[in-house]
C-alpha positions as a Markdown table, in Angstrom:
| # | Residue | x | y | z |
|---|---|---|---|---|
| 1 | Met | -9.5 | -2.3 | -46.5 |
| 2 | Ala | -8.0 | -2.0 | -42.6 |
| 3 | Val | -11.6 | -2.5 | -40.8 |
| 4 | Ser | -10.9 | -6.1 | -43.3 |
| 5 | Asn | -7.7 | -6.6 | -42.0 |
| 6 | Arg | -7.9 | -6.1 | -38.5 |
| 7 | Met | -11.0 | -8.6 | -38.3 |
| 8 | Asp | -8.9 | -10.9 | -40.4 |
| 9 | Asp | -6.2 | -10.5 | -37.7 |
| 10 | Arg | -8.6 | -11.0 | -35.0 |
| 11 | Glu | -10.4 | -14.4 | -36.5 |
| 12 | Ala | -6.9 | -15.2 | -37.0 |
| 13 | Leu | -5.5 | -15.4 | -33.4 |
| 14 | Ala | -9.2 | -16.8 | -32.1 |
| 15 | Asp | -7.7 | -19.4 | -34.2 |
| 16 | Lys | -4.6 | -19.7 | -32.2 |
| 17 | Ala | -4.5 | -21.8 | -29.0 |
| 18 | Pro | -3.1 | -19.5 | -26.4 |
| 19 | Pro | 0.6 | -19.4 | -25.6 |
| 20 | His | 2.1 | -23.3 | -23.3 |
| 21 | Asp | 4.4 | -25.0 | -23.4 |
| 22 | Ile | 3.4 | -29.2 | -22.5 |
| 23 | Glu | 7.2 | -29.7 | -21.9 |
| 24 | Ala | 8.6 | -26.7 | -19.3 |
| 25 | Glu | 5.5 | -28.0 | -17.1 |
| 26 | Gln | 5.8 | -31.6 | -17.7 |
| 27 | Ala | 9.3 | -30.7 | -16.6 |
| 28 | Thr | 8.8 | -29.0 | -13.9 |
| 29 | Leu | 6.1 | -31.5 | -11.9 |
| 30 | Gly | 8.7 | -34.2 | -13.1 |
| 31 | Ala | 11.6 | -32.1 | -11.2 |
| 32 | Met | 9.2 | -31.8 | -8.6 |
| 33 | Leu | 8.8 | -35.4 | -8.3 |
| 34 | Ile | 12.9 | -36.6 | -8.1 |
| 35 | Glu | 14.2 | -34.0 | -5.6 |
| 36 | Pro | 12.6 | -33.1 | -2.3 |
| 37 | Gly | 14.2 | -29.8 | -2.4 |
| 38 | Ala | 13.2 | -28.8 | -6.2 |
| 39 | Thr | 9.3 | -28.1 | -4.9 |
| 40 | Ala | 9.7 | -25.7 | -3.0 |
| 41 | Arg | 11.7 | -23.4 | -5.3 |
| 42 | Ala | 8.8 | -24.3 | -7.8 |
| 43 | Met | 6.1 | -23.4 | -6.0 |
| 44 | Ala | 7.9 | -20.0 | -4.8 |
| 45 | Ile | 7.0 | -19.6 | -9.1 |
| 46 | Val | 4.3 | -21.6 | -10.1 |
| 47 | Glu | 0.9 | -21.4 | -8.4 |
| 48 | Glu | -2.2 | -24.0 | -9.9 |
| 49 | Asp | -3.8 | -21.6 | -12.7 |
| 50 | Asp | -0.1 | -21.7 | -14.1 |
| 51 | Phe | -0.2 | -25.2 | -16.4 |
| 52 | Tyr | -2.6 | -25.1 | -18.9 |
| 53 | Pro | -3.8 | -28.8 | -19.2 |
| 54 | Glu | -6.0 | -30.0 | -16.5 |
| 55 | Val | -4.1 | -33.1 | -16.0 |
| 56 | His | -1.0 | -30.8 | -14.4 |
| 57 | Arg | -2.9 | -28.7 | -12.5 |
| 58 | Val | -4.5 | -31.4 | -10.8 |
| 59 | Ile | -1.0 | -33.3 | -10.2 |
| 60 | Phe | 0.3 | -29.5 | -9.2 |
| 61 | Gln | -2.7 | -29.8 | -6.5 |
| 62 | Ala | -2.0 | -33.1 | -4.9 |
| 63 | Met | 2.3 | -32.1 | -4.9 |
| 64 | Ala | 1.0 | -28.6 | -2.9 |
| 65 | Ala | -1.1 | -30.6 | -0.9 |
| 66 | Val | 1.6 | -33.4 | 0.7 |
| 67 | Ala | 3.5 | -30.4 | 0.8 |
| 68 | Gln | 1.1 | -28.5 | 3.1 |
| 69 | Arg | 1.5 | -31.6 | 5.5 |
| 70 | Asn | 5.1 | -31.4 | 5.1 |
| 71 | Glu | 6.0 | -35.0 | 4.4 |
| 72 | Pro | 7.9 | -35.0 | 1.0 |
| 73 | Val | 6.5 | -35.0 | -2.6 |
| 74 | Asp | 7.9 | -38.7 | -4.3 |
| 75 | Leu | 6.1 | -40.6 | -7.1 |
| 76 | Ile | 4.4 | -42.5 | -3.9 |
| 77 | Thr | 3.9 | -39.9 | -1.6 |
| 78 | Val | 1.4 | -38.0 | -4.8 |
| 79 | Ser | 0.3 | -41.2 | -6.4 |
| 80 | Ala | -1.3 | -41.3 | -2.6 |
| 81 | Glu | -2.7 | -38.3 | -2.5 |
| 82 | Leu | -4.3 | -38.0 | -5.7 |
| 83 | Arg | -6.2 | -41.6 | -4.9 |
| 84 | Arg | -7.6 | -40.6 | -1.9 |
| 85 | Thr | -9.5 | -37.4 | -3.5 |
| 86 | Asp | -10.5 | -40.1 | -6.4 |
| 87 | Gln | -8.1 | -38.1 | -8.9 |
| 88 | Leu | -5.3 | -41.0 | -9.9 |
| 89 | Glu | -7.4 | -42.9 | -12.9 |
| 90 | Thr | -7.6 | -38.9 | -14.2 |
| 91 | Val | -4.3 | -38.5 | -14.3 |
| 92 | Gly | -3.6 | -41.5 | -15.8 |
| 93 | Ser | -3.1 | -44.2 | -12.8 |
| 94 | Gly | 0.3 | -43.4 | -12.3 |
| 95 | Glu | 1.6 | -44.0 | -15.8 |
| 96 | Tyr | 1.7 | -40.5 | -16.4 |
| 97 | Leu | 3.8 | -39.3 | -13.4 |
| 98 | Thr | 6.7 | -42.3 | -14.1 |
| 99 | Ala | 6.3 | -41.1 | -17.6 |
| 100 | Leu | 7.1 | -37.3 | -15.8 |
| 101 | Ile | 10.0 | -38.7 | -13.6 |
| 102 | Gly | 11.3 | -39.5 | -17.3 |
| 103 | Lys | 11.0 | -36.0 | -19.2 |
| 104 | Val | 13.9 | -34.6 | -17.2 |
| 105 | Pro | 17.5 | -35.5 | -16.2 |
| 106 | Thr | 18.0 | -33.1 | -13.2 |
| 107 | Ala | 16.2 | -31.8 | -10.9 |
| 108 | Ala | 18.9 | -28.5 | -11.1 |
| 109 | His | 17.0 | -26.9 | -13.7 |
| 110 | Val | 13.8 | -26.5 | -11.8 |
| 111 | Thr | 13.0 | -22.3 | -11.5 |
| 112 | Arg | 14.3 | -22.1 | -15.1 |
| 113 | Tyr | 11.0 | -24.3 | -16.1 |
| 114 | Ala | 8.6 | -23.2 | -13.7 |
| 115 | Ser | 10.0 | -20.0 | -14.6 |
| 116 | Ile | 9.0 | -20.4 | -18.6 |
| 117 | Val | 5.4 | -22.4 | -17.1 |
| 118 | Ala | 4.4 | -19.1 | -15.3 |
| 119 | Glu | 5.6 | -16.9 | -18.0 |
| 120 | Lys | 2.9 | -18.4 | -21.1 |
| 121 | Ser | 0.7 | -18.0 | -18.6 |
| 122 | Leu | 1.3 | -14.4 | -17.4 |
| 123 | Met | 0.7 | -13.9 | -21.2 |
| 124 | Arg | -2.9 | -16.6 | -21.2 |
| 125 | Lys | -3.5 | -13.9 | -18.2 |
| 126 | Leu | -3.1 | -11.2 | -20.0 |
| 127 | Ile | -5.0 | -12.0 | -23.4 |
| 128 | His | -7.4 | -12.8 | -20.7 |
| 129 | Ala | -8.0 | -9.5 | -19.3 |
| 130 | Gly | -7.3 | -7.7 | -23.0 |
| 131 | Ala | -10.4 | -9.6 | -23.9 |
| 132 | Asp | -12.5 | -7.9 | -21.3 |
| 133 | Ile | -10.5 | -4.3 | -21.8 |
| 134 | Gln | -12.0 | -5.3 | -25.4 |
| 135 | Ala | -15.8 | -5.9 | -24.4 |
| 136 | Met | -16.4 | -3.9 | -22.2 |
| 137 | Ala | -14.7 | -1.4 | -25.2 |
| 138 | Tyr | -17.9 | -2.6 | -27.5 |
| 139 | Asp | -20.1 | -2.1 | -24.1 |
| 140 | Asp | -20.0 | 1.1 | -24.9 |
| 141 | Pro | -19.7 | 2.3 | -21.7 |
| 142 | Glu | -21.6 | 5.6 | -20.2 |
| 143 | Asp | -18.0 | 7.0 | -18.0 |
| 144 | Val | -15.0 | 6.7 | -20.3 |
| 145 | Gly | -13.0 | 7.2 | -16.8 |
| 146 | Val | -14.4 | 4.9 | -14.9 |
| 147 | Met | -14.1 | 2.4 | -17.8 |
| 148 | Leu | -9.7 | 2.5 | -17.9 |
| 149 | Asp | -9.6 | 3.0 | -14.8 |
| 150 | Gln | -11.4 | -0.9 | -14.4 |
| 151 | Ala | -8.7 | -1.4 | -17.6 |
| 152 | Glu | -6.0 | -0.2 | -16.0 |
| 153 | Gln | -6.7 | -2.6 | -12.5 |
| 154 | Gln | -6.8 | -6.2 | -15.1 |
| 155 | Ile | -3.3 | -4.9 | -16.6 |
| 156 | Phe | -1.7 | -4.0 | -13.3 |
| 157 | Gln | -3.2 | -7.4 | -11.6 |
| 158 | Val | -1.6 | -9.1 | -14.8 |
| 159 | Ala | 1.6 | -7.7 | -14.1 |
| 160 | Gln | 1.7 | -8.0 | -10.3 |
| 161 | Arg | 1.0 | -11.7 | -11.2 |
| 162 | Arg | -2.1 | -11.5 | -9.1 |
| 163 | Thr | -5.0 | -14.3 | -9.6 |
| 164 | Ser | -8.1 | -14.9 | -10.5 |
| 165 | Ala | -9.1 | -16.9 | -7.9 |
| 166 | Asp | -11.9 | -16.3 | -5.4 |
| 167 | Phe | -10.4 | -18.1 | -2.9 |
| 168 | Thr | -7.2 | -19.3 | -1.2 |
| 169 | Pro | -7.7 | -21.3 | 1.1 |
| 170 | Met | -7.0 | -21.3 | 4.7 |
| 171 | Gly | -4.0 | -23.9 | 5.0 |
| 172 | Pro | -1.5 | -21.4 | 4.0 |
| 173 | Leu | -2.8 | -18.5 | 5.3 |
| 174 | Ile | -3.3 | -19.9 | 9.1 |
| 175 | Thr | 0.7 | -21.6 | 8.7 |
| 176 | Glu | 2.0 | -18.1 | 7.1 |
| 177 | Thr | 0.1 | -16.1 | 10.8 |
| 178 | Phe | 1.2 | -18.8 | 12.8 |
| 179 | Glu | 5.3 | -17.8 | 11.3 |
| 180 | Lys | 4.5 | -14.8 | 11.7 |
| 181 | Leu | 3.1 | -14.0 | 15.2 |
| 182 | Asp | 5.8 | -16.5 | 16.4 |
| 183 | Lys | 8.6 | -14.1 | 15.1 |
| 184 | Ile | 6.7 | -11.1 | 17.2 |
| 185 | Phe | 7.0 | -13.8 | 20.1 |
| 186 | Arg | 10.8 | -14.5 | 19.4 |
| 187 | Gln | 11.0 | -11.0 | 19.3 |
| 188 | Pro | 9.1 | -8.8 | 21.3 |
| 189 | Gly | 8.4 | -5.1 | 20.0 |
| 190 | Tyr | 9.2 | -6.3 | 16.2 |
| 191 | Leu | 6.5 | -4.0 | 14.3 |
| 192 | Thr | 5.1 | -5.4 | 11.1 |
| 193 | Gly | 4.4 | -2.2 | 9.9 |
| 194 | Val | 6.1 | 0.9 | 8.6 |
| 195 | Pro | 7.9 | 2.3 | 11.0 |
| 196 | Thr | 6.5 | 5.4 | 12.2 |
| 197 | Gly | 9.7 | 6.6 | 14.3 |
| 198 | Leu | 7.1 | 7.8 | 16.9 |
| 199 | Met | 8.2 | 5.1 | 19.6 |
| 200 | Glu | 4.5 | 5.0 | 21.4 |
| 201 | Leu | 2.6 | 4.7 | 17.9 |
| 202 | Asp | 4.1 | 2.2 | 17.0 |
| 203 | Lys | 3.6 | 0.5 | 19.8 |
| 204 | Arg | -0.6 | 0.8 | 19.8 |
| 205 | Thr | -0.3 | 0.0 | 16.1 |
| 206 | Ala | 2.6 | -2.3 | 15.3 |
| 207 | Gly | 3.7 | -0.2 | 12.5 |
| 208 | Leu | 1.4 | 1.6 | 9.7 |
| 209 | Gln | 0.5 | -2.0 | 8.1 |
| 210 | Asn | 0.2 | -2.7 | 4.6 |
| 211 | Gly | -3.6 | -3.1 | 3.4 |
| 212 | Asp | -4.6 | -0.2 | 5.8 |
| 213 | Leu | -6.7 | 2.8 | 5.1 |
| 214 | Ile | -5.4 | 5.3 | 7.4 |
| 215 | Ile | -7.4 | 8.4 | 8.7 |
| 216 | Ile | -4.8 | 11.5 | 10.3 |
| 217 | Ala | -7.4 | 14.5 | 10.7 |
| 218 | Gly | -7.4 | 17.1 | 13.0 |
| 219 | Arg | -8.1 | 21.1 | 12.5 |
| 220 | Pro | -6.1 | 24.1 | 10.2 |
| 221 | Ser | -3.2 | 24.3 | 11.9 |
| 222 | Met | -2.8 | 21.2 | 14.0 |
| 223 | Gly | 0.5 | 19.8 | 12.7 |
| 224 | Lys | -1.4 | 16.7 | 10.2 |
| 225 | Thr | 1.1 | 17.1 | 6.9 |
| 226 | Ser | 3.2 | 17.5 | 8.9 |
| 227 | Leu | 3.2 | 14.7 | 11.7 |
| 228 | Ala | 2.4 | 12.5 | 8.1 |
| 229 | Val | 5.5 | 14.0 | 5.9 |
| 230 | Ala | 8.5 | 15.1 | 8.7 |
| 231 | Asn | 7.7 | 12.3 | 9.9 |
| 232 | Phe | 6.4 | 9.2 | 9.1 |
| 233 | Ala | 7.4 | 9.7 | 5.2 |
| 234 | Leu | 11.1 | 10.9 | 5.9 |
| 235 | His | 11.9 | 8.2 | 8.8 |
| 236 | Ala | 9.9 | 5.5 | 7.0 |
| 237 | Ala | 12.5 | 6.3 | 3.7 |
| 238 | Val | 15.6 | 7.0 | 5.2 |
| 239 | Gln | 15.7 | 5.6 | 8.1 |
| 240 | His | 14.9 | 2.4 | 6.6 |
| 241 | Gly | 14.4 | 2.9 | 2.2 |
| 242 | Thr | 10.8 | 2.0 | 2.2 |
| 243 | Gly | 9.6 | 4.0 | -0.5 |
| 244 | Val | 6.9 | 6.6 | -0.3 |
| 245 | Gly | 4.7 | 8.0 | -2.7 |
| 246 | Met | 3.4 | 11.7 | -1.3 |
| 247 | Phe | 0.1 | 13.1 | -3.3 |
| 248 | Ser | 0.3 | 16.6 | -2.4 |
| 249 | Leu | -3.1 | 18.3 | -3.6 |
| 250 | Glu | -2.6 | 21.8 | -0.9 |
| 251 | Met | 1.4 | 22.4 | -1.1 |
| 252 | Ser | 3.5 | 22.7 | -4.1 |
| 253 | Lys | 6.3 | 20.4 | -5.1 |
| 254 | Gly | 9.1 | 23.0 | -3.6 |
| 255 | Gln | 6.4 | 23.4 | -0.5 |
| 256 | Met | 6.8 | 19.9 | 0.6 |
| 257 | Ala | 10.7 | 19.6 | -0.8 |
| 258 | Glu | 11.6 | 22.2 | 1.4 |
| 259 | Leu | 9.5 | 21.5 | 4.7 |
| 260 | Leu | 11.3 | 17.9 | 4.3 |
| 261 | Leu | 14.7 | 19.2 | 4.4 |
| 262 | Cys | 14.4 | 21.8 | 7.3 |
| 263 | Ala | 13.0 | 19.3 | 8.9 |
| 264 | Gln | 15.3 | 16.3 | 8.5 |
| 265 | Ala | 18.4 | 19.2 | 8.8 |
| 266 | Arg | 16.6 | 20.2 | 12.6 |
| 267 | Val | 16.0 | 23.7 | 11.2 |
| 268 | Asn | 13.8 | 26.6 | 11.7 |
| 269 | Gly | 12.1 | 26.8 | 8.9 |
| 270 | Trp | 11.2 | 30.3 | 8.7 |
| 271 | Ala | 14.5 | 31.9 | 9.8 |
| 272 | Leu | 15.3 | 30.7 | 6.9 |
| 273 | Arg | 12.4 | 31.9 | 4.4 |
| 274 | Gln | 12.9 | 34.8 | 5.9 |
| 275 | Gly | 16.7 | 34.9 | 5.5 |
| 276 | Met | 17.9 | 34.9 | 8.9 |
| 277 | Ala | 19.0 | 31.3 | 8.9 |
| 278 | Arg | 22.0 | 31.0 | 11.1 |
| 279 | Glu | 26.3 | 29.8 | 10.2 |
| 280 | Glu | 24.6 | 26.3 | 12.1 |
| 281 | Asp | 22.2 | 26.3 | 10.4 |
| 282 | Trp | 23.7 | 25.9 | 7.2 |
| 283 | Ser | 26.3 | 24.0 | 8.1 |
| 284 | Asn | 22.9 | 21.4 | 9.2 |
| 285 | Ile | 21.2 | 21.1 | 6.2 |
| 286 | Gly | 24.6 | 20.5 | 4.1 |
| 287 | Gln | 25.0 | 17.6 | 6.1 |
| 288 | Ala | 20.7 | 16.9 | 5.3 |
| 289 | Leu | 21.8 | 16.7 | 1.4 |
| 290 | Thr | 24.3 | 14.2 | 1.5 |
| 291 | Tyr | 22.1 | 11.5 | 2.3 |
| 292 | Leu | 17.8 | 13.1 | 2.0 |
| 293 | Pro | 18.4 | 13.7 | -1.8 |
| 294 | Gln | 18.4 | 9.4 | -2.3 |
| 295 | Ala | 15.7 | 9.2 | 0.0 |
| 296 | Pro | 13.7 | 6.9 | -2.1 |
| 297 | Ile | 10.2 | 9.8 | -2.0 |
| 298 | Tyr | 8.3 | 10.2 | -4.7 |
| 299 | Val | 5.3 | 13.7 | -5.0 |
| 300 | Asp | 2.7 | 14.9 | -7.2 |
| 301 | Asp | 1.6 | 17.8 | -6.5 |
| 302 | Thr | -2.4 | 18.2 | -8.9 |
| 303 | Pro | -4.6 | 19.4 | -7.2 |
| 304 | Ala | -8.1 | 18.4 | -7.0 |
| 305 | Ile | -6.6 | 15.6 | -8.6 |
| 306 | Pro | -10.0 | 13.0 | -9.4 |
| 307 | Ile | -10.0 | 9.9 | -7.5 |
| 308 | Leu | -9.0 | 7.6 | -11.3 |
| 309 | Glu | -6.4 | 9.4 | -12.1 |
| 310 | Leu | -4.8 | 9.2 | -8.2 |
| 311 | Arg | -6.1 | 5.6 | -8.0 |
| 312 | Ser | -3.9 | 4.9 | -11.8 |
| 313 | Lys | -1.1 | 7.1 | -10.5 |
| 314 | Ala | -0.4 | 5.1 | -7.8 |
| 315 | Arg | -1.0 | 1.7 | -9.0 |
| 316 | Arg | 2.1 | 2.8 | -11.5 |
| 317 | Leu | 4.1 | 4.2 | -8.7 |
| 318 | Lys | 3.8 | 1.3 | -6.8 |
| 319 | Ser | 5.4 | -1.2 | -10.3 |
| 320 | Gln | 7.6 | 1.2 | -11.1 |
| 321 | Tyr | 9.2 | 1.9 | -8.2 |
| 322 | Asp | 7.7 | -0.6 | -5.0 |
| 323 | Ile | 6.4 | 2.5 | -2.8 |
| 324 | Gly | 5.6 | 0.8 | 0.9 |
| 325 | Leu | 3.9 | 3.5 | 1.5 |
| 326 | Ile | 1.4 | 6.4 | 0.7 |
| 327 | Ile | 0.6 | 9.7 | 2.0 |
| 328 | Ile | -2.3 | 12.0 | 0.3 |
| 329 | Asp | -2.9 | 15.6 | 2.2 |
| 330 | Tyr | -6.0 | 15.2 | 2.2 |
| 331 | Leu | -8.9 | 14.0 | 1.8 |
| 332 | Gln | -11.5 | 17.0 | 0.8 |
| 333 | Leu | -8.8 | 17.9 | -2.0 |
| 334 | Ile | -9.7 | 15.1 | -3.7 |
| 335 | Ser | -12.3 | 15.1 | -6.7 |
| 336 | Ala | -14.9 | 12.7 | -7.6 |
| 337 | Gly | -15.0 | 13.1 | -11.1 |
| 338 | Thr | -17.3 | 14.8 | -13.1 |
| 339 | Arg | -19.5 | 11.8 | -13.4 |
| 340 | Tyr | -20.3 | 12.5 | -9.6 |
| 341 | Thr | -20.6 | 17.1 | -10.4 |
| 342 | Gly | -23.6 | 17.7 | -8.9 |
| 343 | Glu | -25.0 | 15.1 | -6.3 |
| 344 | Ser | -24.0 | 15.8 | -2.6 |
| 345 | Arg | -20.8 | 16.9 | -1.1 |
| 346 | His | -21.4 | 13.5 | 1.1 |
| 347 | Gln | -21.9 | 11.2 | -1.5 |
| 348 | Glu | -18.8 | 12.3 | -3.0 |
| 349 | Val | -17.0 | 12.5 | 0.0 |
| 350 | Ser | -18.0 | 8.7 | 0.4 |
| 351 | Leu | -17.1 | 7.7 | -2.4 |
| 352 | Val | -13.9 | 8.9 | -2.1 |
| 353 | Ala | -13.8 | 7.0 | 1.1 |
| 354 | Arg | -14.3 | 3.8 | -0.7 |
| 355 | Ser | -12.1 | 4.2 | -3.6 |
| 356 | Leu | -8.8 | 5.3 | -1.2 |
| 357 | Lys | -9.7 | 2.1 | 1.2 |
| 358 | Ala | -10.2 | -0.6 | -1.8 |
| 359 | Leu | -7.0 | 0.7 | -3.2 |
| 360 | Ala | -4.8 | 0.3 | -0.2 |
| 361 | Arg | -6.5 | -3.3 | -0.4 |
| 362 | Glu | -5.4 | -3.5 | -4.2 |
| 363 | Leu | -1.9 | -2.2 | -3.7 |
| 364 | Asp | -1.3 | -4.0 | -0.4 |
| 365 | Val | 0.4 | -1.3 | 1.4 |
| 366 | Pro | -0.5 | 1.9 | 4.1 |
| 367 | Leu | -2.5 | 4.4 | 2.5 |
| 368 | Val | -2.0 | 7.2 | 5.3 |
| 369 | Val | -4.7 | 9.7 | 4.3 |
| 370 | Leu | -4.9 | 13.9 | 5.8 |
| 371 | Ser | -8.6 | 15.2 | 6.4 |
| 372 | Gln | -10.3 | 18.1 | 7.8 |
| 373 | Leu | -12.5 | 18.0 | 11.1 |
| 374 | Ser | -16.1 | 19.4 | 11.1 |
| 375 | Arg | -16.2 | 23.4 | 12.9 |
| 376 | Arg | -18.5 | 22.4 | 15.4 |
| 377 | Val | -15.1 | 21.4 | 17.3 |
| 378 | Glu | -14.7 | 25.3 | 17.5 |
| 379 | Gln | -18.5 | 25.8 | 18.8 |
| 380 | Arg | -17.4 | 23.2 | 21.7 |
| 381 | Glu | -16.2 | 24.4 | 25.3 |
| 382 | Glu | -14.3 | 20.3 | 25.2 |
| 383 | Lys | -12.1 | 21.3 | 21.7 |
| 384 | Arg | -11.0 | 17.3 | 21.7 |
| 385 | Pro | -11.9 | 15.7 | 18.2 |
| 386 | Ile | -14.1 | 12.4 | 18.1 |
| 387 | Leu | -15.3 | 10.7 | 15.3 |
| 388 | Ser | -18.3 | 12.0 | 14.5 |
| 389 | Asp | -16.4 | 15.6 | 13.7 |
| 390 | Leu | -15.3 | 13.9 | 10.9 |
| 391 | Ala | -15.7 | 17.1 | 8.0 |
| 392 | Glu | -18.6 | 15.6 | 5.7 |
| 393 | Ser | -18.9 | 12.1 | 6.7 |
| 394 | Gly | -19.8 | 9.4 | 8.2 |
| 395 | Ser | -18.3 | 6.7 | 5.3 |
| 396 | Ile | -14.4 | 8.2 | 6.9 |
| 397 | Glu | -14.9 | 6.4 | 10.0 |
| 398 | Ala | -16.8 | 3.8 | 8.9 |
| 399 | Glu | -13.8 | 3.0 | 5.8 |
| 400 | Ala | -10.5 | 3.6 | 8.1 |
| 401 | Asp | -8.9 | 1.0 | 10.1 |
| 402 | Leu | -7.0 | 3.8 | 12.0 |
| 403 | Val | -8.1 | 7.2 | 13.3 |
| 404 | Cys | -5.9 | 9.7 | 15.0 |
| 405 | Phe | -6.6 | 12.5 | 15.6 |
| 406 | Leu | -4.2 | 15.2 | 16.4 |
| 407 | Tyr | -5.0 | 18.0 | 19.0 |
| 408 | Arg | -2.6 | 21.0 | 20.9 |
| 409 | Pro | -4.7 | 22.3 | 23.7 |
| 410 | Thr | -1.9 | 25.2 | 23.9 |
| 411 | Tyr | -3.2 | 26.3 | 20.8 |
| 412 | Tyr | -6.4 | 27.3 | 21.6 |
| 413 | Glu | -5.2 | 28.6 | 25.0 |
| 414 | Arg | -3.0 | 31.2 | 22.8 |
| 415 | Arg | -6.3 | 31.8 | 20.3 |
| 416 | Gln | -8.5 | 32.5 | 23.6 |
| 417 | Gln | -5.0 | 34.9 | 24.9 |
| 418 | Gln | -5.2 | 36.4 | 21.5 |
| 419 | Gly | -8.5 | 36.9 | 21.7 |
| 420 | Arg | -8.5 | 39.3 | 25.1 |
| 421 | Gln | -5.4 | 40.9 | 23.2 |
| 422 | Gly | -7.5 | 42.0 | 20.2 |
| 423 | Ala | -4.7 | 40.2 | 18.4 |
| 424 | Gly | -4.3 | 38.6 | 15.0 |
| 425 | Ser | -4.1 | 35.6 | 13.1 |
| 426 | Asp | -1.8 | 33.1 | 15.3 |
| 427 | Ala | 1.0 | 34.2 | 12.9 |
| 428 | Pro | 4.5 | 32.6 | 13.4 |
| 429 | Gly | 6.4 | 34.5 | 16.7 |
| 430 | Gly | 6.1 | 34.4 | 20.0 |
| 431 | Asp | 6.0 | 30.8 | 21.1 |
| 432 | Phe | 7.1 | 29.8 | 17.1 |
| 433 | Asn | 9.7 | 28.5 | 18.3 |
| 434 | Arg | 8.9 | 26.8 | 21.6 |
| 435 | Pro | 7.9 | 22.5 | 21.8 |
| 436 | Asp | 4.3 | 22.7 | 22.2 |
| 437 | Pro | 2.1 | 19.8 | 24.1 |
| 438 | Ala | 0.6 | 17.6 | 21.9 |
| 439 | Glu | -1.6 | 14.8 | 21.3 |
| 440 | Ile | -2.2 | 12.0 | 18.8 |
| 441 | Ile | -5.5 | 10.3 | 19.5 |
| 442 | Ile | -6.2 | 6.6 | 18.4 |
| 443 | Ala | -10.0 | 7.4 | 17.9 |
| 444 | Lys | -10.6 | 3.8 | 15.8 |
| 445 | His | -7.7 | 0.8 | 15.7 |
| 446 | Arg | -10.0 | -1.6 | 13.6 |
| 447 | Asn | -7.4 | -4.1 | 15.1 |
| 448 | Gly | -5.7 | -3.4 | 17.9 |
| 449 | Pro | -6.8 | -0.9 | 21.0 |
| 450 | Val | -7.2 | 3.2 | 20.9 |
| 451 | Gly | -6.0 | 5.7 | 23.5 |
| 452 | Thr | -3.6 | 9.3 | 23.2 |
| 453 | Val | -0.3 | 9.2 | 22.6 |
| 454 | Asp | 1.0 | 12.0 | 24.3 |
| 455 | Val | 4.4 | 14.1 | 21.4 |
| 456 | Val | 5.6 | 17.4 | 21.4 |
| 457 | Phe | 5.0 | 19.5 | 18.1 |
| 458 | His | 8.3 | 21.8 | 17.5 |
| 459 | Pro | 6.3 | 24.2 | 15.0 |
| 460 | Ala | 10.3 | 25.6 | 13.5 |
| 461 | Tyr | 11.2 | 22.0 | 12.2 |
| 462 | Arg | 7.6 | 21.3 | 11.7 |
| 463 | Leu | 8.3 | 17.7 | 14.2 |
| 464 | Phe | 6.8 | 15.7 | 16.3 |
| 465 | Phe | 8.6 | 14.2 | 19.1 |
| 466 | Glu | 8.2 | 11.5 | 21.6 |
| 467 | Ala | 6.2 | 13.4 | 24.7 |
| 468 | Glu | 10.1 | 12.9 | 26.8 |
| 469 | Gln | 12.3 | 12.9 | 23.4 |
| 470 | Arg | 14.5 | 16.1 | 23.2 |
| 471 | Thr | 13.7 | 18.2 | 20.4 |
| 472 | Asn | 17.8 | 18.3 | 19.3 |
| 473 | Ala | 17.5 | 15.1 | 18.5 |
| 474 | Glu | 19.7 | 13.5 | 15.6 |
| 475 | Gly | 17.4 | 12.6 | 13.0 |
| 476 | Pro | 13.4 | 11.8 | 12.8 |
C-alpha cells in the first residue's frame, strides 16, 4: 500500500507544472523597461534562465545586451535589439513589450518582483536536481559513496544559485577583468587574494587566489603547519575576518588550538607545556584570549579522512560559514576511499590531487594543502627542494597552481653537527629559542613569477616573520 501511494504521488507530481510566477516575471521585465535604475537592481538578482517561458528569456537576453553596451534599457532600445537579432516577431512584434509596461505601475518594487522570479527558478532547479539524483539511485551505482558525492554537489550548486550553463559570454568577463585590473593600477599593492601576512610573499602572489590549489611542501620539521596555520590562517581570520576551514589529519583539535594561541600570544609553546611560562607570557595569553576565540576558524581533525567525506564537509562549511580559505594538513594522509583499495599509491595520490583542485574551483576559495617531500632530498648534497621531490605523484605538480617549498639550511647544519658529536634527534633545546633563517621557494606559479622569499622562522613561537622583521612584532 505504501509503495502504491508513493507511485501515485510521483505520477501526480509529474502532471504538475514546474513552479513559476508569470505575473512576477512580467512585473520584473516591465519595471526594467520603465526605469533605468531598475535594470541594474533586477540583473543583480535574476538571470536569463530564471524566467520560465521562452518569450521572457528572449526579452531579458535583449535587455542584458543593451545594458552591456551601456545604453538605456527602454521600449525603443530593446525593440531595436530584438529586431537586430530577428526575434521581435517571437515576442509579438513589440505589442507584448508595451503590454509589459502596463503590468506594473511603478519600478519601486522591482527587487521584490525579481526575488520571486529567482525563488521559483531555484525550486525548478531543485526539482531537476532531485530527478537527476533519483535517476542515479535507480541505476544501482557500483560505488554509493561516489553517487552521494555527486548528489551533494548538485544540491550545493543549487544552494549557491549556480547555473547549469556550459558557456559564459566573454563580454561581462572582459568588463569584470578590466575593472579589477584598473583597481590594481589605481591602488598599487592592492591584493586580489587572501593576504598571508608576509609582505614579500604577498607581493609575489598578490595573495592566495580564489580557485587555486596551493601546495606547501617540505621535509618533516621544516614548519609547513606553522606557515599555513600560525601565519596564513591566523592572519586571514584575526586581521581580516576571513573565515578559515582547517582539516588537520595529523594534529588533534587541541594541539591546533594550542598552536594558534601560542603563535598569537608570542609565547614559547615548549616552555608552556613544561610549566615554565613566565609572568609576561600569561599576560600575553590573556590579551590573545580577548579576540582569538571570536576568530572565524573551524577545525576538523578526522584522521585519514576519505576525499569524498572531505569534499562533503568542505561544501557544508562553505555553505554555512562562507569561508574564504581552506587549509589541509596534509595531502598524503587523505584516503582515496575503499573503492581504490589495492591501487598503487601513485594512483591514489593522483586522484586526491585532482579532487582537491576540482574542490578549489567549485568552492572558489584558495585551497592550501601541505605535502611531504620524498627522501631523495636527504640523499643529495644540495638540500633545496625541487619539483621532482614532491612525494608519490607528479600529478601534484600538474594540478597545483602554486607550489612553495620550505627550506631551512641551518636545520641540516645542526643535524650534521649533531651527527659529528654523536647527538640524538633534533629535539627542542639549544637553538630552539633562536630565530632560524628560512626560505619560501616559489617553484611553480601558474599566473606569476617564481623565486625565493627570505623569511625567519622562530621555533619557540612556531611563526615565520619577514627577514628584517623583529620577532617580537605585534600580531601575525
